[in-house]
CHARMM-style PDB file with segment names, atoms N, HN, CA, C and O in Angstrom:
ATOM      1  N   UNK     1      -7.893  -6.657   5.195  1.00  0.00      PROA
ATOM      2  CA  UNK     1      -6.530  -6.855   4.664  1.00  0.00      PROA
ATOM      3  C   UNK     1      -6.333  -8.312   4.288  1.00  0.00      PROA
ATOM      4  O   UNK     1      -6.625  -9.216   5.072  1.00  0.00      PROA
ATOM      5  N   UNK     2      -5.840  -8.526   3.092  1.00  0.00      PROA
ATOM      6  HN  UNK     2      -5.603  -7.792   2.455  1.00  0.00      PROA
ATOM      7  CA  UNK     2      -5.583  -9.906   2.672  1.00  0.00      PROA
ATOM      8  C   UNK     2      -4.335 -10.442   3.361  1.00  0.00      PROA
ATOM      9  O   UNK     2      -4.288 -11.597   3.785  1.00  0.00      PROA
ATOM     10  N   UNK     3      -3.325  -9.580   3.464  1.00  0.00      PROA
ATOM     11  HN  UNK     3      -3.364  -8.642   3.120  1.00  0.00      PROA
ATOM     12  CA  UNK     3      -2.077 -10.020   4.109  1.00  0.00      PROA
ATOM     13  C   UNK     3      -1.895  -9.266   5.418  1.00  0.00      PROA
ATOM     14  O   UNK     3      -2.069  -8.049   5.469  1.00  0.00      PROA
ATOM     15  N   UNK     4      -1.549  -9.980   6.460  1.00  0.00      PROA
ATOM     16  HN  UNK     4      -1.407 -10.969   6.418  1.00  0.00      PROA
ATOM     17  CA  UNK     4      -1.276  -9.318   7.730  1.00  0.00      PROA
ATOM     18  C   UNK     4       0.211  -9.019   7.844  1.00  0.00      PROA
ATOM     19  O   UNK     4       0.621  -8.149   8.612  1.00  0.00      PROA
ATOM     20  N   UNK     5       1.014  -9.745   7.076  1.00  0.00      PROA
ATOM     21  HN  UNK     5       0.681 -10.452   6.452  1.00  0.00      PROA
ATOM     22  CA  UNK     5       2.463  -9.531   7.094  1.00  0.00      PROA
ATOM     23  C   UNK     5       2.909  -9.018   5.733  1.00  0.00      PROA
ATOM     24  O   UNK     5       2.732  -9.690   4.716  1.00  0.00      PROA
ATOM     25  N   UNK     6       3.489  -7.822   5.722  1.00  0.00      PROA
ATOM     26  HN  UNK     6       3.632  -7.276   6.548  1.00  0.00      PROA
ATOM     27  CA  UNK     6       3.966  -7.245   4.470  1.00  0.00      PROA
ATOM     28  C   UNK     6       5.476  -7.398   4.391  1.00  0.00      PROA
ATOM     29  O   UNK     6       6.195  -7.102   5.345  1.00  0.00      PROA
ATOM     30  N   UNK     7       5.940  -7.859   3.252  1.00  0.00      PROA
ATOM     31  HN  UNK     7       5.356  -8.099   2.477  1.00  0.00      PROA
ATOM     32  CA  UNK     7       7.378  -7.992   3.067  1.00  0.00      PROA
ATOM     33  C   UNK     7       7.927  -6.691   2.508  1.00  0.00      PROA
ATOM     34  O   UNK     7       7.163  -5.823   2.085  1.00  0.00      PROA
ATOM     35  N   UNK     8       9.237  -6.554   2.504  1.00  0.00      PROA
ATOM     36  HN  UNK     8       9.857  -7.259   2.847  1.00  0.00      PROA
ATOM     37  CA  UNK     8       9.858  -5.322   2.002  1.00  0.00      PROA
ATOM     38  C   UNK     8       9.504  -5.102   0.543  1.00  0.00      PROA
ATOM     39  O   UNK     8       9.411  -3.961   0.091  1.00  0.00      PROA
ATOM     40  N   UNK     9       9.304  -6.189  -0.201  1.00  0.00      PROA
ATOM     41  HN  UNK     9       9.379  -7.116   0.166  1.00  0.00      PROA
ATOM     42  CA  UNK     9       8.976  -6.082  -1.628  1.00  0.00      PROA
ATOM     43  C   UNK     9       7.574  -5.518  -1.834  1.00  0.00      PROA
ATOM     44  O   UNK     9       7.267  -4.972  -2.893  1.00  0.00      PROA
ATOM     45  N   UNK    10       6.722  -5.654  -0.814  1.00  0.00      PROA
ATOM     46  HN  UNK    10       6.970  -6.098   0.047  1.00  0.00      PROA
ATOM     47  CA  UNK    10       5.345  -5.171  -0.946  1.00  0.00      PROA
ATOM     48  C   UNK    10       5.231  -3.675  -0.654  1.00  0.00      PROA
ATOM     49  O   UNK    10       4.246  -3.039  -1.028  1.00  0.00      PROA
ATOM     50  N   UNK    11       6.238  -3.119   0.013  1.00  0.00      PROA
ATOM     51  HN  UNK    11       7.038  -3.636   0.317  1.00  0.00      PROA
ATOM     52  CA  UNK    11       6.145  -1.721   0.427  1.00  0.00      PROA
ATOM     53  C   UNK    11       5.878  -0.741  -0.710  1.00  0.00      PROA
ATOM     54  O   UNK    11       4.987   0.097  -0.571  1.00  0.00      PROA
ATOM     55  N   UNK    12       6.601  -0.801  -1.825  1.00  0.00      PROA
ATOM     56  HN  UNK    12       7.325  -1.482  -1.938  1.00  0.00      PROA
ATOM     57  CA  UNK    12       6.346   0.167  -2.906  1.00  0.00      PROA
ATOM     58  C   UNK    12       4.904   0.130  -3.394  1.00  0.00      PROA
ATOM     59  O   UNK    12       4.312   1.173  -3.673  1.00  0.00      PROA
ATOM     60  N   UNK    13       4.342  -1.062  -3.498  1.00  0.00      PROA
ATOM     61  HN  UNK    13       4.822  -1.910  -3.271  1.00  0.00      PROA
ATOM     62  CA  UNK    13       2.959  -1.182  -3.977  1.00  0.00      PROA
ATOM     63  C   UNK    13       1.991  -0.603  -2.951  1.00  0.00      PROA
ATOM     64  O   UNK    13       1.033   0.084  -3.305  1.00  0.00      PROA
ATOM     65  N   UNK    14       2.252  -0.887  -1.681  1.00  0.00      PROA
ATOM     66  HN  UNK    14       3.031  -1.445  -1.394  1.00  0.00      PROA
ATOM     67  CA  UNK    14       1.388  -0.378  -0.613  1.00  0.00      PROA
ATOM     68  C   UNK    14       1.437   1.144  -0.562  1.00  0.00      PROA
ATOM     69  O   UNK    14       0.406   1.804  -0.429  1.00  0.00      PROA
ATOM     70  N   UNK    15       2.638   1.691  -0.668  1.00  0.00      PROA
ATOM     71  HN  UNK    15       3.475   1.154  -0.775  1.00  0.00      PROA
ATOM     72  CA  UNK    15       2.803   3.151  -0.631  1.00  0.00      PROA
ATOM     73  C   UNK    15       2.075   3.793  -1.804  1.00  0.00      PROA
ATOM     74  O   UNK    15       1.412   4.817  -1.644  1.00  0.00      PROA
ATOM     75  N   UNK    16       2.201   3.191  -2.978  1.00  0.00      PROA
ATOM     76  HN  UNK    16       2.740   2.359  -3.107  1.00  0.00      PROA
ATOM     77  CA  UNK    16       1.543   3.731  -4.165  1.00  0.00      PROA
ATOM     78  C   UNK    16       0.026   3.692  -3.993  1.00  0.00      PROA
ATOM     79  O   UNK    16      -0.673   4.624  -4.390  1.00  0.00      PROA
ATOM     80  N   UNK    17      -0.477   2.610  -3.401  1.00  0.00      PROA
ATOM     81  HN  UNK    17       0.092   1.853  -3.078  1.00  0.00      PROA
ATOM     82  CA  UNK    17      -1.919   2.485  -3.218  1.00  0.00      PROA
ATOM     83  C   UNK    17      -2.422   3.511  -2.199  1.00  0.00      PROA
ATOM     84  O   UNK    17      -3.458   4.144  -2.402  1.00  0.00      PROA
ATOM     85  N   UNK    18      -1.676   3.666  -1.107  1.00  0.00      PROA
ATOM     86  HN  UNK    18      -0.835   3.152  -0.942  1.00  0.00      PROA
ATOM     87  CA  UNK    18      -2.072   4.638  -0.094  1.00  0.00      PROA
ATOM     88  C   UNK    18      -2.055   6.047  -0.670  1.00  0.00      PROA
ATOM     89  O   UNK    18      -2.951   6.847  -0.399  1.00  0.00      PROA
ATOM     90  N   UNK    19      -1.031   6.349  -1.466  1.00  0.00      PROA
ATOM     91  HN  UNK    19      -0.303   5.699  -1.685  1.00  0.00      PROA
ATOM     92  CA  UNK    19      -0.928   7.676  -2.085  1.00  0.00      PROA
ATOM     93  C   UNK    19      -2.118   7.909  -3.010  1.00  0.00      PROA
ATOM     94  O   UNK    19      -2.662   9.012  -3.069  1.00  0.00      PROA
ATOM     95  N   UNK    20      -2.515   6.868  -3.729  1.00  0.00      PROA
ATOM     96  HN  UNK    20      -2.073   5.972  -3.682  1.00  0.00      PROA
ATOM     97  CA  UNK    20      -3.645   6.980  -4.655  1.00  0.00      PROA
ATOM     98  C   UNK    20      -4.927   7.280  -3.877  1.00  0.00      PROA
ATOM     99  O   UNK    20      -5.743   8.094  -4.308  1.00  0.00      PROA
ATOM    100  N   UNK    21      -5.102   6.615  -2.726  1.00  0.00      PROA
ATOM    101  HN  UNK    21      -4.439   5.953  -2.376  1.00  0.00      PROA
ATOM    102  CA  UNK    21      -6.305   6.829  -1.930  1.00  0.00      PROA
ATOM    103  C   UNK    21      -6.323   8.243  -1.362  1.00  0.00      PROA
ATOM    104  O   UNK    21      -7.368   8.892  -1.332  1.00  0.00      PROA
ATOM    105  N   UNK    22      -5.171   8.715  -0.915  1.00  0.00      PROA
ATOM    106  HN  UNK    22      -4.322   8.188  -0.939  1.00  0.00      PROA
ATOM    107  CA  UNK    22      -5.092  10.058  -0.341  1.00  0.00      PROA
ATOM    108  C   UNK    22      -5.397  11.110  -1.397  1.00  0.00      PROA
ATOM    109  O   UNK    22      -6.088  12.090  -1.117  1.00  0.00      PROA
ATOM    110  N   UNK    23      -4.888  10.914  -2.602  1.00  0.00      PROA
ATOM    111  HN  UNK    23      -4.327  10.119  -2.829  1.00  0.00      PROA
ATOM    112  CA  UNK    23      -5.110  11.875  -3.680  1.00  0.00      PROA
ATOM    113  C   UNK    23      -6.582  11.939  -4.075  1.00  0.00      PROA
ATOM    114  O   UNK    23      -7.057  12.974  -4.542  1.00  0.00      PROA
ATOM    115  N   UNK    24      -7.304  10.833  -3.889  1.00  0.00      PROA
ATOM    116  HN  UNK    24      -6.918   9.992  -3.510  1.00  0.00      PROA
ATOM    117  CA  UNK    24      -8.706  10.798  -4.309  1.00  0.00      PROA
ATOM    118  C   UNK    24      -9.622  11.428  -3.262  1.00  0.00      PROA
ATOM    119  O   UNK    24     -10.811  11.619  -3.517  1.00  0.00      PROA
ATOM    120  N   UNK    25      -9.088  11.749  -2.101  1.00  0.00      PROA
ATOM    121  HN  UNK    25      -8.122  11.594  -1.894  1.00  0.00      PROA
ATOM    122  CA  UNK    25      -9.927  12.335  -1.058  1.00  0.00      PROA
ATOM    123  C   UNK    25     -10.267  13.781  -1.388  1.00  0.00      PROA
ATOM    124  OT1 UNK    25     -10.969  14.441  -0.621  1.00  0.00      PROA
TER     125      UNK     25
END
């Protein structure tokens, strides 16, 4: 992980990335 602290602004991007990884499984 590049960042250990995620701000509220980072949440949408993180959620989108996690969703993308789950869909590729």
